[in-house]
NUPARO-557063 format. One record per residue: x, y negated, z of N, C-alpha, C in turn; residue in three letters. Coordinates in steps of 0.05 Angstrom, whole numbers, padded with zeros to 5 digits, always signed. Each point is the difference from the previous one (the first is absolute). Example, Ala and Ser with C-alpha at 12.3 -4.5 7.8 and 13.67 -1.06 7.14 Angstrom:
# NUPARO-557063
+00264+00114+00156-00018-00024+00000+00018-00024+00000ALA -00007-00021-00014+00016-00024+00001-00015-00022+00014SER 
This chain:
# NUPARO-557063
+00017+00024+00000-00017-00024+00000+00018-00025+00000MET -00006-00018-00018+00015-00025-00002-00014-00020+00019LYS +00016-00014+00016-00012-00020+00018+00014-00026-00002ASN -00014-00021+00009+00010-00027-00004+00021-00008+00021ARG +00002+00016+00022+00016-00008+00022+00027+00015+00003ASN +00007+00015-00021+00024+00016+00002+00025-00016+00006SER +00004-00023-00012+00024-00015+00005+00001-00010+00029SER -00023-00008+00011-00001-00008+00028+00007+00023+00019ASP -00009+00023-00007+00005+00024+00017+00030+00007-00001ARG +00011-00001-00024+00028+00007-00002+00018-00021+00015ILE -00008-00025-00002+00015-00021+00014-00001+00005+00030ALA -00023+00009+00011-00003+00006+00028+00018+00024+00007LEU +00000+00020-00016+00016+00024+00005+00030-00007-00001LEU +00008-00016-00019+00028-00008-00002+00010-00014+00025MET -00018-00017+00011+00007-00015+00025+00004+00020+00023GLU -00018+00019+00002+00001+00019+00022+00025+00018-00003LEU +00007+00007-00025+00024+00017-00004+00025-00014+00007LEU -00001-00027+00001+00024-00016+00006+00005-00004+00030SER -00020+00009+00016+00002-00004+00029+00013+00025+00013ILE +00020-00004+00016+00013+00021+00014-00018+00009+00023SER -00004+00026+00003-00018+00009+00021+00002+00030+00007GLY +00025+00009+00006+00003+00028+00007-00014+00005+00027LYS -00004+00025+00006-00013+00008+00025+00011-00014+00024SER -00017-00009+00018+00006-00015+00024+00005-00030-00005LEU +00001-00007-00026+00005-00028-00007-00021-00010-00020HIS -00025+00002+00008-00023-00006-00017-00011-00029+00004GLU +00012-00015+00017-00011-00026+00007-00002-00019-00023LYS +00021-00002-00017-00001-00018-00023-00023+00008-00019LYS -00003+00025-00004-00022+00010-00017-00027-00008+00011THR -00004+00004+00026-00025-00006+00013-00005-00031-00002ALA +00020-00016+00004-00003-00029-00001-00008-00008-00029GLU +00011+00013-00019-00007-00006-00028-00029+00007-00005TYR -00009+00023+00009-00028+00009-00004-00019-00019+00014ILE +00006-00008+00024-00017-00018+00015-00002-00027-00014ILE +00022-00010-00009+00000-00026-00014-00017+00001-00025LYS +00003+00021-00015-00016+00003-00024-00030+00003+00006LYS -00006+00016+00020-00028+00005+00007-00014-00026+00008ALA +00013-00016+00016-00011-00026+00009-00004-00018-00024ILE +00020+00000-00018-00002-00016-00025-00024+00008-00016LYS -00006+00026-00001-00023+00010-00016-00026-00008+00012TYR -00001-00004+00027-00025-00007+00013-00007+00015+00025GLY +00017+00019+00009-00005+00015+00024+00001-00017+00025VAL -00019+00002+00017-00001-00014+00025+00021+00012+00019ASP +00017-00017+00013+00021+00009+00017-00010+00018+00022LYS -00024-00004+00009-00011+00016+00022-00004+00029-00008LYS -00001+00005-00026-00004+00027-00011+00027+00014-00007ASN +00022-00012+00010+00026+00012-00005+00012+00007+00027ILE +00008+00025+00004+00010+00009+00026+00024+00019-00004ASN +00016+00002+00021+00023+00018+00000-00001+00016+00025ILE +00004+00026-00002-00001+00017+00024+00028+00003+00012ASP +00003+00017+00020+00025+00004+00014+00011+00028-00004GLU -00004+00010-00025+00011+00027-00006+00030+00001+00003ALA +00013-00022-00006+00030+00000+00003+00009+00003+00029ASN -00017-00009+00019+00007+00002+00028-00003+00029+00010LEU -00017+00015-00014-00004+00028+00008+00019+00019-00015GLN +00010-00009-00023+00018+00016-00016+00026+00005+00015SER +00011+00024-00002+00026+00005+00014+00023-00016-00012PRO -00004-00011-00024+00021-00016-00013-00003-00030+00004HIS -00021-00009+00013-00005-00028+00002-00009-00012-00026GLY +00013-00021-00009-00008-00013-00025-00008-00029+00004GLY +00000-00015-00022-00005-00029+00002-00029-00007+00004GLU -00018+00017-00011-00028-00007-00001-00018+00025-00002ILE -00025-00003+00007-00019+00022-00002-00015-00001-00026GLY -00021+00017-00002-00017+00001-00024-00016-00026-00003ASN -00004-00008-00024-00015-00024-00007-00028+00007-00010LEU -00020-00013+00011-00028+00005-00008-00013-00026-00011TYR -00013+00002-00022-00015-00022-00011-00028+00009-00004ILE -00019-00012+00014-00028+00009-00002-00017-00020-00016HIS -00014+00010-00019-00019-00016-00016-00028+00009+00006LEU -00016-00018+00013-00028+00007+00005-00014+00005-00027PRO -00018+00018-00001-00014+00006-00025-00019-00022-00008GLY -00005-00001-00026-00020-00020-00010-00028+00011+00001THR -00002+00026+00008-00026+00013+00004+00004+00022+00020TYR -00022+00010+00010+00001+00021+00021+00007+00027-00013ASP +00022+00011+00009+00009+00026-00012+00021+00013+00019ALA +00007+00024-00005+00020+00014+00015+00028-00014-00005LYS +00015-00002+00022+00027-00012-00003+00019+00020-00012GLU +00018-00010-00017+00021+00017-00012+00027-00012+00007ILE +00021+00015-00005+00027-00009+00005+00017+00005-00024MET +00019-00018-00005+00021+00004-00019+00027-00002+00016PHE +00019+00018-00007+00025-00001+00015+00024+00004-00019SER +00023-00011+00009+00025+00004-00014+00022-00007+00021ALA +00024+00011-00004+00020-00005+00021+00020-00021-00009HIS +00010-00015+00020+00017-00023-00005+00030+00006-00001MET +00007+00023+00011+00029+00006+00001+00010+00015-00025ASP +00026-00003-00005+00013+00013-00022+00023+00017+00011THR +00011+00017-00017+00023+00016+00008+00026-00017-00003VAL +00021+00009+00013+00025-00015+00000+00011-00005-00027GLU -00003+00018-00018+00013-00001-00027-00010-00023-00017ILE -00022-00014+00008-00010-00022-00017+00009-00027+00010VAL +00016+00000+00021+00010-00026+00011+00017-00014-00022GLU -00008-00025-00005+00015-00016-00021-00011+00004-00028GLY -00024+00011-00002-00012+00005-00026-00005-00026-00015ALA +00006+00000-00026-00006-00023-00017-00019+00009-00022VAL -00026-00003+00003-00019+00011-00019+00001-00014-00028PRO -00003+00015-00021+00000-00011-00027-00019+00017-00017LYS -00012-00013-00019-00018+00014-00018+00015+00010-00025ILE -00002+00025-00005+00013+00012-00024-00022+00016-00014VAL -00009-00010-00023-00021+00012-00015-00025+00003+00017ASP -00009+00025+00004-00025+00005+00015+00004+00005+00030GLU +00025-00004+00009+00006+00006+00028+00012-00024+00014TYR -00001+00002+00027+00015-00018+00017+00021+00018+00013ILE +00025-00008-00001+00022+00016+00011+00019-00019+00015CYS +00021+00012+00012+00020-00015+00015+00027+00002-00014SER +00021-00012+00012+00026+00002-00011+00011+00028+00006GLN +00023+00007-00013+00012+00026+00004+00006+00006+00029ASP -00005+00025+00008+00008+00010+00027-00015-00012+00023MET -00022-00013-00006-00018-00011+00022-00028+00007-00007VAL -00015+00011+00020-00028+00006-00004-00016-00025-00004GLY -00025+00004-00008-00017-00023-00006-00018-00009+00023LEU -00011+00020+00015-00019-00007+00021-00029+00000-00009GLY -00005+00011-00024-00027+00003-00010-00016+00017+00020ALA +00013+00017+00014-00011+00015+00023+00005-00017+00025ASP -00018-00015+00010-00028-00002-00008-00008-00028-00006ASP +00019-00016-00012-00007-00027-00007-00023-00001-00020ARG -00003+00021-00017-00022+00001-00019-00027+00002+00016THR +00000+00016+00021-00024+00002+00016-00007-00026+00014GLY +00020-00014+00010-00005-00026+00013-00011-00020-00020LEU +00011+00001-00025-00010-00019-00020-00028+00006-00008ALA -00008+00026-00001-00027+00007-00006-00019-00011+00021VAL +00007+00002+00025-00017-00010+00022-00002-00031-00001LEU +00023-00013-00003+00000-00029-00001-00015-00010-00024LEU +00003+00013-00023-00014-00008-00024-00031+00002+00004ASN -00008+00021+00014-00028+00004+00006-00011-00023+00017THR +00015-00008+00020-00009-00023+00016-00001-00025-00017ILE +00020-00004-00016+00001-00024-00017-00024-00001-00019ARG -00006+00021-00013-00022+00000-00019-00027-00001+00013GLU -00003+00011+00024-00025-00003+00015-00006-00029+00004ILE +00019-00015+00009-00004-00029+00006-00001-00016-00025TYR +00018+00005-00019+00001-00016-00024-00025+00003-00017HIS -00010+00024-00002-00024+00005-00016-00026+00003+00015ASN +00002-00005+00027-00023+00002+00018-00015+00027-00005GLN +00014+00021+00003-00011+00027-00005-00016+00010+00023LEU -00022+00013-00006-00016+00013+00021+00015+00024+00009GLU +00000+00006+00027+00015+00023+00010-00011+00008+00027HIS +00005+00026+00006-00007+00010+00027+00021-00010+00020SER -00005+00003+00026+00021-00008+00019+00025+00016-00005PRO +00023-00013+00001+00026+00013-00006+00021-00008+00020ILE +00015+00020+00009+00024-00004+00016+00024+00008-00017THR +00018-00019-00004+00025+00006-00014+00022+00005+00021PHE +00012+00023+00000+00021+00006+00019+00027+00003-00014MET +00019-00016+00009+00027+00001-00011+00017+00012+00022PHE +00008+00024-00003+00013+00015+00022+00030-00003+00000SER +00012+00006+00023+00029+00000+00003+00010+00028+00004VAL +00026+00003-00003+00015+00025+00008-00011+00026-00012GLN -00011-00002-00024-00010+00024-00014+00023+00018-00008GLU +00022-00013-00009+00022+00016-00012+00016+00015+00021GLU -00004-00006+00026+00016+00014+00020-00018+00017+00018ILE -00022+00011-00012-00016+00018+00015-00029-00008+00004GLY -00010-00019-00016-00028-00009+00001-00006-00011+00028LEU +00019-00014+00012-00003-00009+00027-00020-00023+00003LEU -00002-00017-00020-00018-00023+00001-00029+00010+00003GLY -00008+00019-00017-00028+00010+00002-00003+00019+00024THR +00022+00012+00009-00002+00017+00024-00009-00017+00024LYS +00011-00024+00002-00006-00017+00023-00018-00024-00007TYR -00016+00003-00021-00017-00022-00008-00022-00006+00020MET -00009-00025-00001-00021-00009+00019-00028+00008-00010SER -00014+00016+00015-00027+00007-00008-00019-00024+00001LYS +00006-00018+00018-00017-00024+00003+00003-00018-00024LYS +00025-00005-00008+00005-00019-00023-00006+00013-00027LEU -00001+00026-00001-00005+00013-00026-00030+00000-00007SER -00017-00008+00019-00028-00002-00005-00014+00027+00001GLY -00021+00003-00016-00015+00025+00000-00004+00010-00029SER +00022+00004-00015-00003+00008-00028-00011+00028-00003PRO -00017+00004-00019-00010+00027-00005+00018+00016-00019SER +00019-00015-00013+00018+00014-00018+00024-00019-00006PHE +00023+00012-00007+00023-00017-00007+00012+00010-00026CYS +00006-00019-00017+00015+00005-00025+00029-00010+00005TYR +00018+00019+00001+00028-00006+00005+00015+00000-00027ASN +00011-00023-00007+00014-00003-00026+00030+00004+00006PHE +00010+00023-00008+00028+00007+00004+00008+00024-00017ASP +00005-00005-00025+00007+00023-00016+00005-00008-00029GLY -00004+00018-00018+00008-00003-00028-00024-00009-00017GLN -00011+00017-00016-00022-00008-00017-00026-00004+00015SER -00015-00021-00006-00025-00006+00015-00021+00022-00004PRO +00002+00017-00021-00020+00021-00003+00008+00025+00015ASN +00023-00001+00014+00009+00022+00017-00012-00003+00028THR -00018+00019+00008-00014-00002+00025+00011+00021+00019ILE +00010-00009+00022+00011+00019+00020-00021+00003+00022ILE -00013+00024+00000-00021+00006+00019+00009+00019+00022THR +00024+00012-00004+00011+00018+00020+00026-00010+00011ASN +00003+00000+00026+00024-00010+00013+00014+00023+00014GLY +00026-00002+00003+00016+00021+00012+00002-00003+00030ILE +00009+00023+00012+00007+00001+00029+00031-00001+00001TYR +00011-00013+00021+00029-00002+00002+00009+00002+00028SER +00022+00015+00003+00014+00002+00026+00029-00010-00003ASN +00010-00014+00020+00028-00005+00003+00011+00018+00021HIS +00025+00009-00003+00012+00016+00021+00029-00009+00005PHE +00008+00000+00025+00027-00006+00009+00011+00025+00013ASP +00022+00010-00010+00013+00024+00010+00027-00008+00012ILE +00005+00007+00025+00026-00004+00012+00012+00028+00007THR +00023+00005-00012+00014+00026+00005+00022-00005+00021ILE -00001+00015+00022+00020-00003+00021+00018+00025-00001TYR +00025-00004-00010+00019+00021+00000+00021-00005+00022GLY +00025+00005-00006+00022-00004+00019+00025-00008-00015ARG +00012-00023+00008+00024-00009-00013+00024+00016+00008SER +00020+00002-00018+00025+00014+00006+00020-00009-00021ALA +00026+00004+00006+00021-00007-00020-00002+00021-00022HIS -00003-00010-00025-00004+00018-00022+00025+00015-00009SER +00023-00008+00010+00025+00014-00007+00010+00018+00023GLY -00002-00010+00024+00011+00014+00023-00019+00022+00011VAL -00026-00007+00003-00019+00020+00011-00028-00003-00012CYS -00003+00004-00026-00026-00003-00013-00020+00020+00011PRO +00010+00023+00011-00018+00020+00010-00015-00009+00025GLU +00010-00021+00013-00013-00011+00024-00023-00019-00008LYS -00001-00008-00025-00021-00018-00008-00025+00014-00010GLY -00022-00016-00001-00025+00009-00012-00007-00021-00020ILE +00003+00006-00025-00002-00020-00022-00029-00007-00006SER -00008-00025+00005-00026-00009-00008-00003+00001-00030ALA +00022-00005-00015+00000+00001-00029-00007+00028-00010ALA +00010+00020+00014-00006+00028-00009-00029+00007+00005GLU -00011-00009+00022-00028+00005+00006-00017-00014-00021ILE +00007-00025-00006-00015-00015-00021+00002+00014-00027PHE +00024+00008-00008+00003+00013-00026-00015+00025-00003ALA +00001+00017+00020-00015+00026-00001-00030-00004+00001LYS -00009-00018+00016-00029-00005+00002-00011-00012-00026ALA +00014-00019-00011-00009-00012-00025+00001+00020-00023LEU +00021+00016-00001+00002+00021-00020-00024+00019+00001ALA -00008+00007+00024-00023+00018+00003-00026-00014-00009LYS -00003-00025+00006-00024-00015-00008-00001-00002-00031ILE +00023-00005-00012+00001-00002-00029-00006+00027-00013ILE +00012+00022+00011-00005+00027-00011-00029+00008+00002ALA -00014-00010+00021-00028+00007+00003-00019-00018-00016GLU +00012-00020-00013-00016-00018-00018-00014-00022+00015GLY +00011-00009+00023-00014-00021+00015+00015-00027-00001TYR +00020-00002-00017+00014-00025-00003-00005-00013-00027PHE -00004-00027-00001-00006-00013-00025-00029+00005-00007GLY -00005+00008-00025-00027+00007-00009-00007+00028+00011GLU -00021+00001+00015-00008+00025+00013-00023+00013-00016VAL +00006+00022-00013-00020+00014-00016-00005+00028+00011ILE -00025+00006+00005-00007+00026+00011-00023+00012-00017LYS +00003+00025-00008-00020+00013-00017-00005-00016-00026ASN +00021-00012-00010-00002-00015-00025-00012-00027+00002GLY -00005-00009+00024-00013-00026+00005+00017-00018+00018LYS +00002-00025-00008+00015-00019+00016-00016-00007+00025LYS +00011+00006+00023-00015-00006+00025+00011-00024+00015ILE +00024-00010-00009+00011-00024+00013+00029-00004-00006GLY +00013-00017+00015+00028-00005-00003+00013-00003+00028THR +00026+00003+00000+00015-00006+00025+00027-00011-00007SER +00012-00014+00018+00026-00012-00005+00015-00006+00026ASN +00027+00003-00002+00017-00010+00021+00015-00024-00012ILE -00004-00024+00012+00010-00024-00012+00024-00012+00014GLY +00003+00005+00026+00022-00012+00015+00013+00022+00018ILE +00026+00002-00002+00015+00019+00017+00024-00015+00011VAL +00003+00000+00026+00023-00013+00013+00011+00018+00022THR +00026-00003+00006+00012+00016+00021+00030+00002-00002GLY +00012+00011+00021+00029+00005+00000+00016-00023+00011GLY +00024+00007+00010+00018-00019+00012+00027-00002-00014ASP +00006+00019-00017+00026-00001-00013+00003+00025-00018GLY +00017-00003-00020+00003+00022-00019+00014+00025+00012ARG +00014-00004+00023+00014+00022+00013-00015+00009+00026ASN -00025-00007+00001-00016+00008+00023-00025+00015-00009ILE -00004+00024+00011-00025+00015-00006-00023-00018+00006VAL -00018-00002-00018-00023-00019+00003-00018+00009+00023MET -00001-00016+00021-00016+00007+00023-00030-00005-00004GLY -00006-00024-00009-00028-00008-00003-00006-00009-00029ASP -00025+00003-00008-00009-00010-00026-00028-00010+00003MET -00006-00022-00014-00027-00012+00000-00011+00000-00028ARG -00024+00009-00004-00012+00004-00026-00027-00013-00001ILE -00006-00015-00021-00026-00012-00004-00012+00010-00026LYS -00025+00010+00002-00012+00011-00024-00030-00005+00000GLY -00013+00010-00020-00029-00003-00003-00012+00023-00016GLU -00026+00003+00003-00016+00019-00016-00026-00013-00008ALA -00010+00009-00024-00025-00012-00010-00017+00023-00012ARG -00026-00004+00002-00018+00020-00012-00028-00012-00002SER -00016+00012-00018-00028-00009-00003-00019+00013+00021PHE +00011+00020+00015-00016+00012+00021+00015+00001+00026THR -00014-00002+00021+00012+00001+00027+00013+00027+00005LYS -00013+00021-00009+00011+00027+00004+00027+00004-00014ALA +00002-00009-00024+00025+00003-00015+00022-00017+00012SER -00008-00024+00009+00020-00017+00013+00011+00013+00024LEU -00017+00012+00016+00009+00013+00025+00017+00024-00007ASN -00007+00014-00021+00016+00023-00009+00029-00008-00007GLU +00002-00021-00016+00027-00010-00008+00016-00009+00024ILE -00013-00016+00017+00014-00011+00024+00009+00022+00019THR -00017+00020+00004+00007+00022+00018+00024+00016-00011LYS +00002+00002-00026+00023+00015-00012+00026-00014+00008ARG +00000-00026+00000+00024-00015+00008+00007+00006+00029TYR -00020-00003+00017+00004+00003+00029+00010+00028+00006LYS -00013+00020-00011+00007+00028+00006+00028+00007-00011ASP +00007-00010-00024+00026+00006-00011+00023-00012+00015SER -00003-00025+00008+00022-00013+00015+00003+00012+00028PHE -00022+00006+00013+00001+00012+00027+00012+00028-00001GLU -00007+00015-00021+00010+00027-00002+00031+00000-00005LYS +00009-00017-00018+00029+00000-00006+00016-00010+00024GLU -00011-00018+00015+00014-00009+00025+00002+00023+00020ALA -00020+00016+00001-00001+00023+00018+00020+00021-00008GLU +00005+00003-00026+00017+00021-00010+00030-00007+00002LEU +00007-00025+00002+00028-00008+00000+00010-00004+00028LEU +00022+00013+00006+00013-00003+00027+00030+00000-00003PHE +00013-00012+00020+00030-00002-00001+00013+00023+00015ASN +00026-00001+00003+00016+00021+00012-00008+00005+00029ALA -00011-00020+00013-00008+00003+00028-00029+00009+00003ASP -00014+00004-00023-00028+00009+00001-00020-00023+00003GLY +00010-00024-00001-00019-00023+00002-00014-00004-00027ALA -00024-00010+00000-00015-00005-00024-00008-00029-00003ARG -00006-00008-00024-00010-00026-00005-00030-00001+00004GLY -00012-00023-00002-00029-00002+00001-00009-00024-00017ASN -00026+00000-00005-00012-00020-00018-00023-00014+00013VAL -00002-00026-00004-00023-00016+00009-00015-00009-00025GLU -00025+00007-00002-00016-00005-00024-00023-00019+00007PHE +00001-00024-00010-00022-00020+00006-00016-00005-00025LYS -00026+00003+00003-00019-00003-00023-00018-00024+00004LEU -00004-00015-00022-00018-00023+00001-00018+00001-00025CYS -00026+00001+00005-00019-00002-00022-00002-00029-00010ASN +00011-00005-00024+00001-00028-00009-00027-00010-00011THR -00014+00016-00014-00027-00007-00008-00015+00024-00009PHE -00027-00002+00000-00017+00023-00009-00011-00005-00027ASN -00008+00021-00013-00011-00001-00027-00029-00009+00000GLY -00011-00002-00025-00028-00007-00003-00010+00011-00026PHE -00026+00002-00002-00013+00009-00025-00026-00015-00003ARG -00003-00015-00022-00024-00014-00006-00014+00013-00024ILE -00025+00005+00003-00015+00014-00022-00002-00017-00025SER +00002+00013-00023-00003-00014-00025-00028-00011-00004LYS -00019+00011+00016-00027-00009-00001-00007-00022+00019LYS +00020-00009+00015-00003-00023+00018-00010-00024-00016ASN -00019-00015+00011-00011-00022-00016+00021-00021-00009GLU +00020-00004+00017+00020-00020-00007+00020+00011-00021TYR +00005+00026+00001+00016+00012-00021-00015-00001-00027VAL -00025+00006+00001-00017-00001-00024+00000-00029-00011GLU +00001-00019+00017+00001-00028-00009+00026-00006-00015ARG +00022+00012+00010+00025-00003-00013-00001+00013-00028VAL -00011+00024-00001-00001+00014-00025-00016-00015-00021ILE -00023-00011+00009-00017-00016-00018+00014-00024-00010LYS +00015-00013+00017+00015-00025-00007+00023+00007-00020SER +00013+00022+00005+00022+00008-00018-00010+00006-00028LEU -00023+00014-00001-00012+00006-00026-00007-00026-00015VAL -00010-00020+00015-00007-00026-00012+00025-00013-00011SER +00023+00005+00012+00026-00011-00009+00012+00016-00023LEU -00013+00022-00007+00011+00017-00021+00022+00018+00010GLY +00000+00006+00026+00021+00017+00012-00012+00026+00009LEU +00015+00022-00003-00010+00026+00009+00011+00005+00028GLU -00018+00005+00019+00009+00006+00028+00017+00025+00001PRO +00021-00002+00016+00018+00023+00004+00003+00004+00030VAL -00005+00024+00010+00003+00005+00029+00028+00011+00005TYR +00013-00012+00019+00028+00007+00005+00005+00008+00029SER +00019+00019+00004+00009+00008+00026+00030-00006+00002LYS +00008-00016+00019+00028-00006+00004+00010+00006+00028ARG +00023+00012+00001+00012+00006+00026+00014-00024+00011LEU -00014-00022+00001+00011-00025+00011-00020-00012+00019ALA +00009-00012+00022-00017-00013+00019-00010-00026-00011GLY -00025-00007+00007-00013-00025-00009-00015-00012+00024LEU -00005-00026-00002-00016-00013+00021-00027+00013+00002ASP -00010+00012-00021-00026+00014+00001+00000+00022+00020SER +00023+00013+00005+00002+00021+00021-00010-00011+00027ASN +00012-00022+00008-00008-00011+00026-00027-00013+00000ASN -00008-00013-00022-00026-00012-00001-00022+00021+00004LEU +00004+00023-00012-00020+00022+00004+00001+00010+00029ASN +00023+00000+00012+00002+00007+00029-00014-00020+00017CYS -00001-00025-00008-00014-00021+00014-00030-00001-00007HIS -00009+00021-00014-00028+00003-00008-00009-00021-00019GLU +00019-00009-00017-00006-00017-00023+00006+00017-00025ILE -00020+00012-00012+00005+00017-00024+00015-00017-00021PRO +00021+00012-00011+00017-00015-00018+00012+00017-00022SER +00002-00010-00024+00014+00012-00022+00021-00019-00010ILE +00020+00010-00015+00021-00017-00010-00002-00002-00030THR +00003-00024-00011-00001-00005-00028+00026-00013-00009LEU +00008+00003-00025+00025-00011-00010-00003-00029-00008GLY +00023-00014-00003+00000-00028-00009+00022-00006-00020ALA +00011+00021-00011+00019-00004-00022+00029+00007+00006GLY +00006+00010+00023+00028+00006+00008+00010+00024-00016THR +00026-00001-00008+00013+00023-00012+00027+00004+00014ARG +00007+00025+00005+00026+00008+00012+00006-00015+00026PHE -00019+00000+00019+00005-00014+00026+00024+00012+00015PRO +00012-00016+00017+00023+00008+00017+00025+00007-00017HIS +00002-00010-00024+00023+00004-00017+00009-00026-00012THR +00024-00001-00011+00010-00024-00014-00013-00003-00027THR -00015+00020-00009-00014-00001-00026-00029-00009+00003ASN -00008-00008+00024-00027-00008+00006-00009-00023-00019GLU -00025+00002-00009-00012-00020-00017-00030-00001+00004LYS -00012-00021-00011-00029-00002+00000-00011-00001-00028CYS -00018+00017-00006-00013+00000-00027-00023-00021+00001TYR +00004-00021-00014-00018-00023+00002-00029+00007-00007ILE -00005+00017-00019-00027+00007-00008-00014+00014+00023LYS +00014+00018+00014-00011+00014+00023-00007-00019+00023ASP +00018-00019+00004-00004-00020+00021-00025-00017-00006PHE -00003-00008-00025-00023-00015-00008-00026+00016+00004ASP +00000+00025-00007-00023+00017+00003-00007+00004+00030ASN +00021+00001+00017-00005+00003+00029-00014-00025+00011ALA +00008-00023-00010-00013-00025+00008-00029+00000-00009CYS -00006+00009-00024-00027+00002-00009-00016+00020+00016GLU +00012+00023+00007-00014+00020+00015-00008-00011+00028LEU +00019-00014+00013-00007-00011+00026-00023-00019-00001ALA -00002-00016-00021-00022-00019-00003-00026+00014-00004LEU +00000+00023-00013-00024+00016-00004-00009+00013+00027MET +00018+00005+00018-00006+00014+00025-00010-00018+00022LEU +00001-00026-00004-00008-00019+00022-00030-00001+00003ILE -00015+00010-00019-00029-00002+00001-00012+00026+00010LYS -00022-00002+00014-00015+00023+00010-00011+00015-00024GLU 
C-alpha cells in the first residue's frame, strides 16, 4: 500500500536510529519519545514512567514509559508495545538509506531492533492527533531492558499499564509474521568445586574442575542436549553454555570453575528435561572424580526461570483483526515460532494477552542489521488499522 506519510515516518525512524540507547541507558530515548508525544498533542498528565529499573537487579537510568490516549468512543482498551533498549553492537550507529533498506556503517549494528517498533508506535500517536483519528482507549508502553532478559516488562507497573484487553508488541521482522507462541527459558549457574594442586609436582593431589566440566559437557553433547536439541526427529529446544571462568594459573590444577548457561523450549516439560540433563551430568561427573587421597569434587547448580511461554489462539478476536488488516494491505499472514524471548512473554504472564508483530528488522544483533523500508511502512499502516474497535 502506498501512503502519503512514508517520508515523515522514515525521518522519524532515522532520528531514533541515531540515538544511543543500549540496555540500562534508555533515558535519552525516553526523553525523545516524550518530547515528540507532547509536540503531537499528548497531555503531560497522560505520560508516566514506572520504577522497573529500581527493581531490576542491574539498576538502570529509567523505567518503562507509558503514554495513555483516552478513547474517542467507549471500547475495550488495547496496548501497543516496543522496547527502547538496543544491544551493545549498535553503539555509534550512523543510519543511511541504501536502495530499499536503511543500514549502518561497516562493523556496527543498526539498532532496527527495536527502533522500528518505537517508530511504529510514535507514528501511530502522531497520525492519531494530526488526522484526528477515531480510536479506542490505547496505552503505548515503551519498555526498558528487554535485551538483557525482558526485565522491563518483568517488573512493569500494573497500575500504569492500565487495563488493556490485548497488546500488540512490535518487535520483529516482516509485519505479516505473527508470533502467537512464546518460549520458556531457564538460566543456570554451575559452580564446580575441585581442589588446587601443583600441576607439575603433585597433580594427583588435585581435583580438576576443568576435567569435570569437560566430561560432563561431552556427555551432554553425546546425548544430544547441547545446542539444537532434537528428539524423535523433532526440535524440542536449545541449550548453551555462554560463559566459563576459573583457574589461578597455568601450573595449578584448576580448583574451581564457574559456568553460566541457558536452556529454551516451547514446552515447560521439555525445558525441564534439558535443564535436568545438565544438572545430573555435572553432579555425576563430580562424584566420579577423586584424587589420590580419595577426596571428591562437588557441584553447586543454581536454576532461575527467566520467563514462561505463552500460546494465543489464531481464533482470538484480536489475532483475527490482525489477519483481516494484513489481507487489506495485500499481505499474507504467516505464523512463526521463534526460540527467542519477547516482551510478549511477560505481558502474557501479567494477564495481558499479547502477540508480536514485525516492523521491518533484518539480521538483528549482527553488524549486517538493516531495516526493509517497505516492511516498516506496512507495519505503520497495520498499527493504524488496529487502533479501532
